[in-house]
ZAKELO-306955 format. One record per residue (C-alpha): x, y, z; residue number from 1; residue in one letter. Coordinates in steps of 0.001 Angstrom, whole numbers. Example, Ala and Ser with C-alpha at 12.3 -4.5 7.8 and 13.67 -1.06 7.14 Angstrom:
// residues 2
@c1 12300; c2 -4500; c3 7800; seq 1; type A
@c1 13670; c2 -1060; c3 7140; seq 2; type S
//
This chain:
// residues 470
@c1 -19431; c2 10904; c3 -16656; seq 1; type M
@c1 -19576; c2 14300; c3 -18309; seq 2; type I
@c1 -22615; c2 14469; c3 -20617; seq 3; type P
@c1 -21780; c2 13569; c3 -24225; seq 4; type L
@c1 -24000; c2 13186; c3 -27252; seq 5; type T
@c1 -24017; c2 9830; c3 -28989; seq 6; type L
@c1 -22419; c2 11552; c3 -31970; seq 7; type A
@c1 -19592; c2 12751; c3 -29714; seq 8; type E
@c1 -19162; c2 9281; c3 -28276; seq 9; type V
@c1 -19047; c2 7722; c3 -31733; seq 10; type A
@c1 -16397; c2 10208; c3 -32857; seq 11; type T
@c1 -14309; c2 9694; c3 -29721; seq 12; type A
@c1 -14249; c2 5905; c3 -30082; seq 13; type V
@c1 -14057; c2 5776; c3 -33891; seq 14; type G
@c1 -17349; c2 3905; c3 -34163; seq 15; type G
@c1 -20436; c2 3990; c3 -36371; seq 16; type S
@c1 -23999; c2 4544; c3 -35193; seq 17; type T
@c1 -26743; c2 1970; c3 -35726; seq 18; type H
@c1 -30471; c2 2171; c3 -34971; seq 19; type D
@c1 -30006; c2 5610; c3 -33366; seq 20; type I
@c1 -32903; c2 7920; c3 -34321; seq 21; type P
@c1 -31237; c2 11009; c3 -32869; seq 22; type D
@c1 -27461; c2 11138; c3 -32412; seq 23; type S
@c1 -27851; c2 14371; c3 -30425; seq 24; type A
@c1 -29268; c2 12373; c3 -27506; seq 25; type V
@c1 -26853; c2 12570; c3 -24569; seq 26; type R
@c1 -25307; c2 9992; c3 -22321; seq 27; type V
@c1 -25986; c2 11497; c3 -18898; seq 28; type T
@c1 -25513; c2 8443; c3 -16696; seq 29; type G
@c1 -22637; c2 6091; c3 -15966; seq 30; type P
@c1 -20784; c2 3832; c3 -18366; seq 31; type V
@c1 -21405; c2 239; c3 -17211; seq 32; type V
@c1 -20456; c2 -3249; c3 -18365; seq 33; type R
@c1 -23020; c2 -5078; c3 -16204; seq 34; type D
@c1 -26594; c2 -4730; c3 -17469; seq 35; type S
@c1 -27813; c2 -4972; c3 -13869; seq 36; type R
@c1 -26119; c2 -1622; c3 -13172; seq 37; type E
@c1 -27955; c2 247; c3 -15912; seq 38; type V
@c1 -29804; c2 3396; c3 -14884; seq 39; type V
@c1 -31550; c2 5958; c3 -17106; seq 40; type P
@c1 -29028; c2 7802; c3 -19263; seq 41; type G
@c1 -26332; c2 5116; c3 -19055; seq 42; type A
@c1 -24104; c2 3754; c3 -21793; seq 43; type L
@c1 -23949; c2 -45; c3 -21709; seq 44; type F
@c1 -20687; c2 -1654; c3 -22862; seq 45; type V
@c1 -21256; c2 -5111; c3 -24346; seq 46; type A
@c1 -18234; c2 -7279; c3 -23595; seq 47; type F
@c1 -18186; c2 -10833; c3 -24907; seq 48; type A
@c1 -16848; c2 -12951; c3 -22048; seq 49; type G
@c1 -16172; c2 -16625; c3 -21510; seq 50; type A
@c1 -19443; c2 -17140; c3 -19628; seq 51; type R
@c1 -21752; c2 -14529; c3 -21106; seq 52; type A
@c1 -21952; c2 -12205; c3 -24099; seq 53; type D
@c1 -23026; c2 -8678; c3 -23243; seq 54; type G
@c1 -24596; c2 -8316; c3 -26673; seq 55; type H
@c1 -27314; c2 -10729; c3 -25512; seq 56; type D
@c1 -28313; c2 -8223; c3 -22816; seq 57; type F
@c1 -28338; c2 -5148; c3 -25060; seq 58; type A
@c1 -32109; c2 -4963; c3 -25553; seq 59; type A
@c1 -32738; c2 -5352; c3 -21846; seq 60; type G
@c1 -30202; c2 -2656; c3 -21034; seq 61; type A
@c1 -31910; c2 -174; c3 -23356; seq 62; type V
@c1 -35317; c2 -1134; c3 -21942; seq 63; type A
@c1 -33956; c2 -309; c3 -18485; seq 64; type D
@c1 -32876; c2 3145; c3 -19569; seq 65; type G
@c1 -29510; c2 2876; c3 -21345; seq 66; type A
@c1 -29219; c2 5510; c3 -24067; seq 67; type V
@c1 -27210; c2 3180; c3 -26287; seq 68; type A
@c1 -24908; c2 172; c3 -26366; seq 69; type V
@c1 -21195; c2 113; c3 -27214; seq 70; type L
@c1 -20908; c2 -3092; c3 -29225; seq 71; type A
@c1 -19011; c2 -4946; c3 -31925; seq 72; type T
@c1 -22100; c2 -5592; c3 -34034; seq 73; type R
@c1 -25608; c2 -4151; c3 -34512; seq 74; type P
@c1 -27923; c2 -5396; c3 -31763; seq 75; type V
@c1 -31337; c2 -4127; c3 -32849; seq 76; type G
@c1 -31334; c2 -1217; c3 -30409; seq 77; type V
@c1 -29395; c2 2079; c3 -30427; seq 78; type P
@c1 -25713; c2 1150; c3 -30665; seq 79; type A
@c1 -22283; c2 2515; c3 -31456; seq 80; type I
@c1 -20443; c2 -261; c3 -33259; seq 81; type V
@c1 -16655; c2 -612; c3 -33005; seq 82; type V
@c1 -14102; c2 -3263; c3 -33897; seq 83; type D
@c1 -12868; c2 -3722; c3 -30324; seq 84; type D
@c1 -15005; c2 -2779; c3 -27313; seq 85; type V
@c1 -12080; c2 -2684; c3 -24870; seq 86; type Q
@c1 -10056; c2 -389; c3 -27112; seq 87; type E
@c1 -13082; c2 1844; c3 -27614; seq 88; type A
@c1 -13673; c2 2061; c3 -23881; seq 89; type L
@c1 -10100; c2 3225; c3 -23451; seq 90; type G
@c1 -10473; c2 5843; c3 -26168; seq 91; type R
@c1 -13595; c2 7172; c3 -24522; seq 92; type L
@c1 -11803; c2 7428; c3 -21169; seq 93; type A
@c1 -8931; c2 9351; c3 -22786; seq 94; type R
@c1 -11415; c2 11703; c3 -24457; seq 95; type H
@c1 -13165; c2 12458; c3 -21159; seq 96; type V
@c1 -9894; c2 12916; c3 -19230; seq 97; type I
@c1 -8730; c2 15466; c3 -21800; seq 98; type E
@c1 -11831; c2 17558; c3 -21119; seq 99; type Q
@c1 -11504; c2 17519; c3 -17339; seq 100; type L
@c1 -9328; c2 19782; c3 -15252; seq 101; type G
@c1 -8626; c2 17008; c3 -12783; seq 102; type A
@c1 -5205; c2 15992; c3 -11516; seq 103; type T
@c1 -4701; c2 12334; c3 -12435; seq 104; type V
@c1 -2725; c2 10353; c3 -9849; seq 105; type I
@c1 -1593; c2 6876; c3 -10841; seq 106; type G
@c1 -294; c2 4444; c3 -8269; seq 107; type L
@c1 1208; c2 997; c3 -8501; seq 108; type T
@c1 3261; c2 -1487; c3 -6499; seq 109; type G
@c1 3507; c2 -5162; c3 -5663; seq 110; type S
@c1 1606; c2 -4789; c3 -2386; seq 111; type A
@c1 -554; c2 -2198; c3 -682; seq 112; type G
@c1 -2034; c2 -575; c3 -3801; seq 113; type K
@c1 -5641; c2 -761; c3 -2734; seq 114; type T
@c1 -5036; c2 231; c3 891; seq 115; type S
@c1 -2908; c2 3205; c3 -190; seq 116; type T
@c1 -5457; c2 4246; c3 -2782; seq 117; type K
@c1 -8177; c2 4190; c3 -118; seq 118; type D
@c1 -6048; c2 6284; c3 2247; seq 119; type L
@c1 -5114; c2 8778; c3 -444; seq 120; type L
@c1 -8713; c2 9174; c3 -1561; seq 121; type A
@c1 -9794; c2 9990; c3 1990; seq 122; type Q
@c1 -7041; c2 12611; c3 2290; seq 123; type L
@c1 -7697; c2 14289; c3 -1047; seq 124; type L
@c1 -11458; c2 14388; c3 -516; seq 125; type Q
@c1 -10746; c2 16967; c3 2170; seq 126; type R
@c1 -9156; c2 19204; c3 -441; seq 127; type L
@c1 -11576; c2 18866; c3 -3351; seq 128; type A
@c1 -13982; c2 16417; c3 -5060; seq 129; type P
@c1 -12113; c2 13162; c3 -5675; seq 130; type T
@c1 -12865; c2 10008; c3 -7669; seq 131; type V
@c1 -10925; c2 6805; c3 -7073; seq 132; type W
@c1 -10725; c2 3190; c3 -8170; seq 133; type T
@c1 -13388; c2 1071; c3 -6438; seq 134; type P
@c1 -11935; c2 -2086; c3 -4898; seq 135; type G
@c1 -9153; c2 -3449; c3 -7089; seq 136; type S
@c1 -10564; c2 -2613; c3 -10525; seq 137; type L
@c1 -7103; c2 -1678; c3 -11750; seq 138; type N
@c1 -6860; c2 -3302; c3 -15171; seq 139; type N
@c1 -7532; c2 -2286; c3 -18767; seq 140; type E
@c1 -11305; c2 -2431; c3 -18172; seq 141; type I
@c1 -11647; c2 -1260; c3 -14577; seq 142; type G
@c1 -9356; c2 1750; c3 -14993; seq 143; type L
@c1 -11243; c2 3427; c3 -17874; seq 144; type P
@c1 -14574; c2 2697; c3 -16178; seq 145; type L
@c1 -13304; c2 4517; c3 -13090; seq 146; type T
@c1 -12051; c2 7441; c3 -15165; seq 147; type A
@c1 -15428; c2 7697; c3 -16878; seq 148; type L
@c1 -17154; c2 8071; c3 -13509; seq 149; type S
@c1 -15497; c2 11478; c3 -13068; seq 150; type A
@c1 -17477; c2 14623; c3 -13833; seq 151; type D
@c1 -16717; c2 18311; c3 -14247; seq 152; type R
@c1 -16627; c2 18785; c3 -10465; seq 153; type E
@c1 -13844; c2 16205; c3 -10070; seq 154; type T
@c1 -10482; c2 17693; c3 -9140; seq 155; type R
@c1 -8507; c2 14570; c3 -8203; seq 156; type H
@c1 -8665; c2 11219; c3 -9983; seq 157; type L
@c1 -6840; c2 8476; c3 -8066; seq 158; type V
@c1 -6226; c2 5444; c3 -10264; seq 159; type L
@c1 -4773; c2 2164; c3 -9073; seq 160; type E
@c1 -2755; c2 497; c3 -11843; seq 161; type M
@c1 -2013; c2 -3218; c3 -11886; seq 162; type G
@c1 288; c2 -5150; c3 -14170; seq 163; type A
@c1 614; c2 -8769; c3 -15240; seq 164; type R
@c1 3578; c2 -8103; c3 -17493; seq 165; type G
@c1 5829; c2 -5579; c3 -19185; seq 166; type I
@c1 3857; c2 -2930; c3 -21070; seq 167; type G
@c1 615; c2 -3159; c3 -19104; seq 168; type H
@c1 1138; c2 11; c3 -17075; seq 169; type I
@c1 2403; c2 1817; c3 -20160; seq 170; type R
@c1 -924; c2 957; c3 -21791; seq 171; type Y
@c1 -2931; c2 2184; c3 -18799; seq 172; type L
@c1 -1042; c2 5477; c3 -18606; seq 173; type T
@c1 -1838; c2 5989; c3 -22267; seq 174; type G
@c1 -5551; c2 5842; c3 -21452; seq 175; type L
@c1 -5394; c2 8173; c3 -18444; seq 176; type T
@c1 -2114; c2 10148; c3 -18524; seq 177; type P
@c1 -1082; c2 10881; c3 -14911; seq 178; type P
@c1 513; c2 14060; c3 -13625; seq 179; type R
@c1 1525; c2 12353; c3 -10380; seq 180; type I
@c1 2875; c2 8805; c3 -10264; seq 181; type G
@c1 3276; c2 6864; c3 -7012; seq 182; type L
@c1 5300; c2 3631; c3 -6830; seq 183; type V
@c1 4948; c2 1794; c3 -3526; seq 184; type L
@c1 7299; c2 -1176; c3 -3706; seq 185; type N
@c1 8684; c2 -4004; c3 -5785; seq 186; type V
@c1 7950; c2 -7341; c3 -4144; seq 187; type G
@c1 7293; c2 -10962; c3 -5010; seq 188; type S
@c1 3644; c2 -10752; c3 -6080; seq 189; type A
@c1 3204; c2 -12312; c3 -9545; seq 190; type H
@c1 6912; c2 -13121; c3 -9669; seq 191; type I
@c1 6043; c2 -16370; c3 -11432; seq 192; type G
@c1 4526; c2 -14400; c3 -14306; seq 193; type E
@c1 7249; c2 -11746; c3 -14498; seq 194; type F
@c1 10270; c2 -13985; c3 -13960; seq 195; type G
@c1 12033; c2 -11881; c3 -11309; seq 196; type G
@c1 11942; c2 -8712; c3 -9223; seq 197; type R
@c1 14001; c2 -6811; c3 -11780; seq 198; type E
@c1 11319; c2 -7476; c3 -14382; seq 199; type Q
@c1 8633; c2 -6372; c3 -11906; seq 200; type I
@c1 10586; c2 -3154; c3 -11338; seq 201; type A
@c1 10794; c2 -2625; c3 -15088; seq 202; type Q
@c1 7010; c2 -2919; c3 -15358; seq 203; type A
@c1 6197; c2 -738; c3 -12343; seq 204; type K
@c1 8606; c2 1963; c3 -13493; seq 205; type G
@c1 6580; c2 2488; c3 -16651; seq 206; type E
@c1 4392; c2 4727; c3 -14491; seq 207; type L
@c1 7125; c2 7288; c3 -13790; seq 208; type V
@c1 8285; c2 7158; c3 -17408; seq 209; type E
@c1 4822; c2 8369; c3 -18428; seq 210; type A
@c1 4891; c2 11477; c3 -16247; seq 211; type L
@c1 5344; c2 14984; c3 -17660; seq 212; type P
@c1 8560; c2 16830; c3 -16907; seq 213; type A
@c1 8967; c2 18749; c3 -13656; seq 214; type E
@c1 8508; c2 22043; c3 -15518; seq 215; type A
@c1 5110; c2 20776; c3 -16661; seq 216; type E
@c1 4007; c2 19726; c3 -13168; seq 217; type G
@c1 5037; c2 16082; c3 -13216; seq 218; type G
@c1 5738; c2 14490; c3 -9814; seq 219; type I
@c1 7128; c2 11003; c3 -9152; seq 220; type A
@c1 6549; c2 9807; c3 -5582; seq 221; type V
@c1 8965; c2 6983; c3 -4761; seq 222; type L
@c1 9611; c2 4697; c3 -1794; seq 223; type N
@c1 12983; c2 5605; c3 -284; seq 224; type A
@c1 13062; c2 2301; c3 1632; seq 225; type D
@c1 12936; c2 149; c3 -1516; seq 226; type D
@c1 16146; c2 282; c3 -3608; seq 227; type P
@c1 14410; c2 -907; c3 -6765; seq 228; type L
@c1 11845; c2 1864; c3 -6438; seq 229; type V
@c1 14376; c2 4551; c3 -5498; seq 230; type S
@c1 16348; c2 3697; c3 -8615; seq 231; type A
@c1 13359; c2 4711; c3 -10753; seq 232; type M
@c1 14327; c2 8367; c3 -10293; seq 233; type R
@c1 16625; c2 7894; c3 -13286; seq 234; type T
@c1 13650; c2 6897; c3 -15455; seq 235; type R
@c1 11649; c2 10102; c3 -15147; seq 236; type T
@c1 11924; c2 13807; c3 -15948; seq 237; type K
@c1 9363; c2 14606; c3 -13274; seq 238; type A
@c1 10118; c2 16076; c3 -9859; seq 239; type K
@c1 11022; c2 13263; c3 -7457; seq 240; type V
@c1 9559; c2 13155; c3 -3948; seq 241; type V
@c1 10411; c2 10297; c3 -1584; seq 242; type T
@c1 8671; c2 8689; c3 1370; seq 243; type F
@c1 9674; c2 6068; c3 3911; seq 244; type G
@c1 11420; c2 5591; c3 7226; seq 245; type E
@c1 14842; c2 6333; c3 5761; seq 246; type A
@c1 16354; c2 9547; c3 7199; seq 247; type P
@c1 16700; c2 11070; c3 3735; seq 248; type E
@c1 13023; c2 10587; c3 2814; seq 249; type A
@c1 11128; c2 13818; c3 2128; seq 250; type D
@c1 8066; c2 12470; c3 3928; seq 251; type V
@c1 8937; c2 10024; c3 6671; seq 252; type R
@c1 7806; c2 8312; c3 9837; seq 253; type A
@c1 9742; c2 8509; c3 13095; seq 254; type E
@c1 9286; c2 6657; c3 16398; seq 255; type N
@c1 7104; c2 3936; c3 14868; seq 256; type V
@c1 5420; c2 1584; c3 17352; seq 257; type T
@c1 2361; c2 -677; c3 17428; seq 258; type L
@c1 -267; c2 -305; c3 20122; seq 259; type N
@c1 -1846; c2 -3362; c3 21743; seq 260; type D
@c1 -4502; c2 -3438; c3 19007; seq 261; type R
@c1 -1870; c2 -3775; c3 16286; seq 262; type G
@c1 -2314; c2 -209; c3 15027; seq 263; type Q
@c1 689; c2 1906; c3 14077; seq 264; type A
@c1 1626; c2 5009; c3 16025; seq 265; type V
@c1 4277; c2 7364; c3 14627; seq 266; type F
@c1 5371; c2 10933; c3 14076; seq 267; type T
@c1 4789; c2 12178; c3 10552; seq 268; type L
@c1 7519; c2 14441; c3 9166; seq 269; type Q
@c1 6780; c2 16479; c3 6032; seq 270; type T
@c1 8326; c2 19556; c3 4428; seq 271; type P
@c1 5482; c2 21607; c3 5957; seq 272; type S
@c1 5960; c2 20314; c3 9507; seq 273; type G
@c1 5344; c2 17311; c3 11738; seq 274; type C
@c1 2365; c2 15771; c3 13516; seq 275; type A
@c1 1515; c2 12625; c3 15476; seq 276; type D
@c1 -509; c2 9849; c3 13844; seq 277; type V
@c1 -2344; c2 6808; c3 15178; seq 278; type T
@c1 -3770; c2 4789; c3 12323; seq 279; type L
@c1 -7129; c2 3069; c3 12569; seq 280; type R
@c1 -5845; c2 422; c3 10161; seq 281; type L
@c1 -4159; c2 -2674; c3 11548; seq 282; type Y
@c1 -530; c2 -3532; c3 10925; seq 283; type G
@c1 2853; c2 -1824; c3 10751; seq 284; type E
@c1 2909; c2 -2272; c3 6984; seq 285; type H
@c1 289; c2 485; c3 6745; seq 286; type H
@c1 2905; c2 3009; c3 7858; seq 287; type V
@c1 4465; c2 2898; c3 4400; seq 288; type S
@c1 1031; c2 3149; c3 2771; seq 289; type N
@c1 160; c2 6150; c3 4944; seq 290; type A
@c1 3452; c2 7873; c3 4124; seq 291; type L
@c1 2872; c2 7349; c3 416; seq 292; type A
@c1 -571; c2 8934; c3 644; seq 293; type A
@c1 819; c2 11742; c3 2810; seq 294; type A
@c1 3552; c2 12511; c3 270; seq 295; type A
@c1 1016; c2 12983; c3 -2524; seq 296; type V
@c1 -1296; c2 15063; c3 -331; seq 297; type A
@c1 1624; c2 17233; c3 763; seq 298; type S
@c1 2564; c2 17926; c3 -2858; seq 299; type E
@c1 -1030; c2 18975; c3 -3507; seq 300; type L
@c1 -888; c2 21548; c3 -740; seq 301; type G
@c1 -2193; c2 19750; c3 2348; seq 302; type M
@c1 -416; c2 20803; c3 5586; seq 303; type P
@c1 1088; c2 18201; c3 7911; seq 304; type A
@c1 -1515; c2 18731; c3 10629; seq 305; type G
@c1 -4412; c2 18180; c3 8244; seq 306; type E
@c1 -2738; c2 15122; c3 6756; seq 307; type I
@c1 -2296; c2 13638; c3 10225; seq 308; type A
@c1 -5908; c2 14351; c3 11167; seq 309; type T
@c1 -7127; c2 12684; c3 7977; seq 310; type A
@c1 -4878; c2 9645; c3 8445; seq 311; type L
@c1 -6083; c2 9190; c3 12024; seq 312; type C
@c1 -9683; c2 9175; c3 10796; seq 313; type A
@c1 -9175; c2 7029; c3 7678; seq 314; type A
@c1 -10723; c2 3584; c3 7410; seq 315; type D
@c1 -10316; c2 737; c3 4964; seq 316; type S
@c1 -12771; c2 1294; c3 2122; seq 317; type L
@c1 -12314; c2 -2173; c3 621; seq 318; type S
@c1 -13541; c2 -5490; c3 2017; seq 319; type H
@c1 -11417; c2 -8331; c3 3383; seq 320; type W
@c1 -8220; c2 -6352; c3 3934; seq 321; type R
@c1 -7223; c2 -6634; c3 7609; seq 322; type M
@c1 -10924; c2 -6299; c3 8417; seq 323; type E
@c1 -11196; c2 -6762; c3 12193; seq 324; type V
@c1 -14446; c2 -7990; c3 13755; seq 325; type T
@c1 -14812; c2 -8460; c3 17497; seq 326; type E
@c1 -17503; c2 -11068; c3 18089; seq 327; type L
@c1 -19931; c2 -11093; c3 21021; seq 328; type P
@c1 -18321; c2 -14275; c3 22396; seq 329; type D
@c1 -14920; c2 -12543; c3 22731; seq 330; type G
@c1 -13336; c2 -14000; c3 19591; seq 331; type V
@c1 -11633; c2 -11532; c3 17220; seq 332; type T
@c1 -11600; c2 -12320; c3 13490; seq 333; type V
@c1 -9077; c2 -10624; c3 11195; seq 334; type V
@c1 -10297; c2 -11133; c3 7633; seq 335; type N
@c1 -7409; c2 -10411; c3 5245; seq 336; type D
@c1 -8503; c2 -12973; c3 2688; seq 337; type A
@c1 -8747; c2 -10767; c3 -392; seq 338; type Y
@c1 -5242; c2 -11598; c3 -1598; seq 339; type N
@c1 -1776; c2 -12635; c3 -463; seq 340; type A
@c1 1875; c2 -12471; c3 -1426; seq 341; type N
@c1 4996; c2 -13138; c3 657; seq 342; type P
@c1 5314; c2 -9546; c3 1853; seq 343; type E
@c1 1673; c2 -9071; c3 2815; seq 344; type S
@c1 1486; c2 -12527; c3 4405; seq 345; type M
@c1 4455; c2 -11770; c3 6658; seq 346; type K
@c1 3059; c2 -8344; c3 7527; seq 347; type A
@c1 -269; c2 -9895; c3 8498; seq 348; type A
@c1 1463; c2 -12450; c3 10731; seq 349; type L
@c1 3422; c2 -9703; c3 12484; seq 350; type R
@c1 188; c2 -7811; c3 13058; seq 351; type T
@c1 -1426; c2 -10943; c3 14483; seq 352; type L
@c1 1515; c2 -11317; c3 16849; seq 353; type A
@c1 1229; c2 -7682; c3 17964; seq 354; type A
@c1 -2495; c2 -8043; c3 18565; seq 355; type M
@c1 -2001; c2 -11365; c3 20262; seq 356; type G
@c1 395; c2 -10235; c3 22985; seq 357; type G
@c1 -2284; c2 -8841; c3 25306; seq 358; type P
@c1 -4693; c2 -11628; c3 24355; seq 359; type A
@c1 -2174; c2 -14344; c3 25195; seq 360; type Q
@c1 -1479; c2 -12658; c3 28530; seq 361; type A
@c1 -5181; c2 -13148; c3 29288; seq 362; type R
@c1 -5161; c2 -16773; c3 28197; seq 363; type G
@c1 -6268; c2 -16220; c3 24607; seq 364; type G
@c1 -4582; c2 -17731; c3 21578; seq 365; type R
@c1 -3596; c2 -16546; c3 18106; seq 366; type T
@c1 -4698; c2 -18545; c3 15068; seq 367; type W
@c1 -3207; c2 -18147; c3 11588; seq 368; type A
@c1 -5531; c2 -19711; c3 9015; seq 369; type V
@c1 -3467; c2 -19512; c3 5849; seq 370; type L
@c1 -3764; c2 -20722; c3 2277; seq 371; type G
@c1 -1761; c2 -20608; c3 -916; seq 372; type A
@c1 0; c2 -17561; c3 -2320; seq 373; type M
@c1 -506; c2 -17757; c3 -6077; seq 374; type A
@c1 1756; c2 -16937; c3 -9036; seq 375; type E
@c1 5093; c2 -17372; c3 -7277; seq 376; type L
@c1 6553; c2 -19753; c3 -9842; seq 377; type G
@c1 9731; c2 -21514; c3 -8799; seq 378; type E
@c1 9823; c2 -19426; c3 -5598; seq 379; type R
@c1 6598; c2 -20981; c3 -4331; seq 380; type S
@c1 8082; c2 -23739; c3 -2149; seq 381; type L
@c1 10632; c2 -21453; c3 -497; seq 382; type A
@c1 8144; c2 -18649; c3 135; seq 383; type E
@c1 5459; c2 -20896; c3 1646; seq 384; type H
@c1 8078; c2 -22622; c3 3789; seq 385; type D
@c1 9314; c2 -19212; c3 5009; seq 386; type A
@c1 5812; c2 -18120; c3 6014; seq 387; type V
@c1 5278; c2 -21306; c3 8012; seq 388; type G
@c1 8596; c2 -20770; c3 9789; seq 389; type R
@c1 7754; c2 -17147; c3 10565; seq 390; type L
@c1 4517; c2 -18205; c3 12254; seq 391; type A
@c1 6613; c2 -20235; c3 14694; seq 392; type V
@c1 9130; c2 -17457; c3 15284; seq 393; type R
@c1 6326; c2 -15031; c3 16079; seq 394; type L
@c1 4890; c2 -17470; c3 18606; seq 395; type N
@c1 1567; c2 -17868; c3 16819; seq 396; type V
@c1 -441; c2 -20339; c3 18898; seq 397; type S
@c1 -2070; c2 -22319; c3 16081; seq 398; type K
@c1 -1408; c2 -22581; c3 12355; seq 399; type L
@c1 -4123; c2 -23998; c3 10095; seq 400; type V
@c1 -2807; c2 -24502; c3 6569; seq 401; type A
@c1 -5714; c2 -24820; c3 4136; seq 402; type V
@c1 -5604; c2 -26407; c3 692; seq 403; type G
@c1 -3275; c2 -28522; c3 -1427; seq 404; type G
@c1 445; c2 -28584; c3 -2081; seq 405; type T
@c1 1222; c2 -24984; c3 -1082; seq 406; type E
@c1 -615; c2 -25406; c3 2210; seq 407; type A
@c1 1391; c2 -28541; c3 2895; seq 408; type A
@c1 4570; c2 -26503; c3 2391; seq 409; type W
@c1 3288; c2 -23920; c3 4888; seq 410; type L
@c1 2609; c2 -26587; c3 7480; seq 411; type Q
@c1 5933; c2 -28308; c3 6862; seq 412; type M
@c1 7813; c2 -25026; c3 7275; seq 413; type G
@c1 6198; c2 -24553; c3 10682; seq 414; type A
@c1 6889; c2 -28135; c3 11692; seq 415; type Y
@c1 10558; c2 -27984; c3 10695; seq 416; type N
@c1 11106; c2 -24630; c3 12384; seq 417; type E
@c1 9500; c2 -25376; c3 15705; seq 418; type G
@c1 9018; c2 -29126; c3 15979; seq 419; type S
@c1 5357; c2 -28332; c3 16346; seq 420; type W
@c1 2900; c2 -31102; c3 16919; seq 421; type G
@c1 -707; c2 -30129; c3 17445; seq 422; type E
@c1 175; c2 -26454; c3 17038; seq 423; type E
@c1 22; c2 -26799; c3 13241; seq 424; type S
@c1 -2398; c2 -28734; c3 11095; seq 425; type V
@c1 -3020; c2 -29150; c3 7379; seq 426; type H
@c1 -6659; c2 -29380; c3 6262; seq 427; type V
@c1 -8004; c2 -29990; c3 2787; seq 428; type S
@c1 -10302; c2 -27037; c3 2210; seq 429; type D
@c1 -12224; c2 -24135; c3 3708; seq 430; type A
@c1 -15058; c2 -26330; c3 4954; seq 431; type E
@c1 -12618; c2 -28477; c3 6901; seq 432; type A
@c1 -11061; c2 -25338; c3 8374; seq 433; type A
@c1 -14477; c2 -24048; c3 9428; seq 434; type I
@c1 -15317; c2 -27353; c3 11131; seq 435; type D
@c1 -11993; c2 -27300; c3 13002; seq 436; type L
@c1 -12294; c2 -23703; c3 14136; seq 437; type L
@c1 -15880; c2 -24047; c3 15286; seq 438; type R
@c1 -14891; c2 -26809; c3 17658; seq 439; type T
@c1 -11602; c2 -25393; c3 18924; seq 440; type Q
@c1 -11728; c2 -21585; c3 18914; seq 441; type V
@c1 -12639; c2 -20183; c3 22313; seq 442; type R
@c1 -13363; c2 -16728; c3 23782; seq 443; type P
@c1 -10320; c2 -14465; c3 23814; seq 444; type G
@c1 -8769; c2 -16020; c3 20682; seq 445; type D
@c1 -7720; c2 -13989; c3 17639; seq 446; type I
@c1 -8138; c2 -15621; c3 14216; seq 447; type V
@c1 -6299; c2 -14307; c3 11139; seq 448; type L
@c1 -7532; c2 -15579; c3 7759; seq 449; type V
@c1 -5351; c2 -14934; c3 4706; seq 450; type K
@c1 -4626; c2 -16426; c3 1282; seq 451; type A
@c1 -4658; c2 -15527; c3 -2379; seq 452; type S
@c1 -8086; c2 -14626; c3 -3714; seq 453; type R
@c1 -8387; c2 -17846; c3 -5697; seq 454; type S
@c1 -8426; c2 -19897; c3 -2479; seq 455; type V
@c1 -11647; c2 -18285; c3 -1263; seq 456; type G
@c1 -10746; c2 -18282; c3 2426; seq 457; type L
@c1 -13043; c2 -15335; c3 3113; seq 458; type E
@c1 -15700; c2 -18027; c3 3607; seq 459; type S
@c1 -13868; c2 -19127; c3 6757; seq 460; type V
@c1 -13925; c2 -15652; c3 8294; seq 461; type A
@c1 -17528; c2 -15077; c3 7269; seq 462; type L
@c1 -18595; c2 -18432; c3 8726; seq 463; type A
@c1 -17106; c2 -17519; c3 12093; seq 464; type L
@c1 -18709; c2 -14086; c3 12049; seq 465; type I
@c1 -22125; c2 -15265; c3 10872; seq 466; type E
@c1 -22060; c2 -18179; c3 13288; seq 467; type G
@c1 -21516; c2 -15830; c3 16212; seq 468; type A
@c1 -24373; c2 -13621; c3 15016; seq 469; type A
@c1 -26905; c2 -16436; c3 15144; seq 470; type R
//
């Protein structure tokens, strides 16, 4: 964060100072909400949660070096007291952003946000100092904390923006007004909460509505392959730039193929020229993510050749997203257990099939260890059934459906599609899946693990990996 005196912080957030001997003392460290992350010069934000109240850790935070605490009541140590800590955190982020000369880039979409954000950050770092959202901290708390980690050297601020309903992205853009807005897609994630894809599109489009006009430097980067996203061009006064595989896209991919490792190979076409790309990430779905990142980088002055070089070198910066581990015994584990929705689940299965072709030719097998996709509402049965059927159509060797009702729908979809017998099985939980895999997986097999975060299937992938390491 840029250094600010406690008096400046209090003014920015509309708070009052308590137990502060000298309001000219500066916050020189990060703004943190976890007292374990406090370092000298930090500002500790005391949130009152369901399990713990940050106010109870205020004294310890100051003892560890925090300059003060942002709180809703006096805590006996230097504090700036406000009515609402979350609102104050947002105000502080807005205050800092207004003092920086950084280009704020907001991105949203139903799927691929985190992977695209990681790609874009790695591209823009080559141009100038860049700060980006860690992991998936894309809500009303994580976003301002990310913004506050920027300093006066920061030139690009890449902010992932999530939404659980109409108005959420509008709120986030009010905290950190973007100059560039990137909308990836409108899919089925959280459709149970929103009520339909049209409502999801309404929420995601709030990002482009918040952009400045083209004359003021505003740029909306839209997916030409997604009709609901393309239609958002009517909701913004910013310059519109498109990406995708459609011939009319400004930044597009041509001659897309997958190599035998499941990595995309394509020719990148941009207004500044073309270049060949082989992604290090796994799965054809990353082509769209790469094009989205390339479109933003191109608008910020990066030539096609440099974009291609950066994309070829880019890795996943976030855990459990198509994370491939080749074990000493010849088993390959694909840990994609961070989250799941119908689109990402199908993309992961297609990647497994692409990776599995050479393996199956050598006698190996492909395993899809799948769990529930959350928040699908009345679409849940149909979507889980469709995923089970797709596993059969892609010739996945073994399907292990893990969990309760949704997992049963997955297994039933596979059974009805392919008259499978032992090829598909429904187990009760992750421990049962681990026991099954440990006895049946053999060298040369490829194991994909994927489900919504709430299922906790990362434990299955980690058990296989840690077991092989012993």
